[in-house]
C-alpha positions, 0 to 999 in steps of 0.5 A: 845155543844159538844157531847162525846161518853160514850162507852168508844171507843175513849178513849180506842183508844187513849189509845192504841194509846198512848201505841204503840207510846210509844213503839216506843219512847222506842225502837228508844231510844236503850231501850229493850221493852216487855210485861206482863199483870196486873190485864189482861191487858196488859202493855208495859215494856221498861228496860236500864241500863246506866252508867256514869262516873258522877255518880261515876261508879254507874249503874242506871237501868230504867223500864218503865211499862206502861197500859191503863185502862179505868179509873185512881184513887188513888187506881189503881194507887198506885197498878200499883205502888207498883206492878210495883216496885215489879217486877222491883225489880225481874228483876234487874241485879246486886246486890242491894245497893250503886253502883247500882240504880233502877229507875221506872216509872209506868204509867196509860193511860187513857181518864179517870184521876180524879184529886186526882190520878193526885195530888197523881203522882205529889207528891212525889217520891215513894221509896222501899227499899233504892235503887228502886225509882218510880215515877208514871204517870198519862197520860190522853189522848183525842181522839183529840191526846192532852195528860196530863202527870203527875208526880213528877219532884223533887228530891229525897234524895236516888237516887239524882243523878239520877234524871236529867236523869230519868226526860230526859227519862221521858220526851222523852218517856211521852211527 
């Protein structure tokens, strides 16, 4: 039988290591990386703007928010997602509307993720207004280095033309 420490150290160390690696992946992809805090926890923020011909000149801004917490449950994930969407709304550049869309990847990283929180993240995207779309993620880390990432990978009515781009970036940032 394998014994696990109950003081949270391995999980916290694994979550912190994951956030540092996330910061490196964001930087390597040309994403601007900053930081802030949420509930007295450090938050990694990545932001980038992309414009492609196939989007008919529409600009999409992608924001990544990630924080390590002791445990992820529905309430903390919903709270963090709401906070991240509001924060991104204040950071966005340009005028909101049809020519500018904001995609948000709010991620809580922990060694302990409740099944119901994974289900909530995988269920659907969260939309604020008509041009702010969030795809919450749970990232369950382990001391062995194995991670389990859960997010909604389907399409959305608003911002659907950006789905492939957002999912590609999510796969790059959250392997």
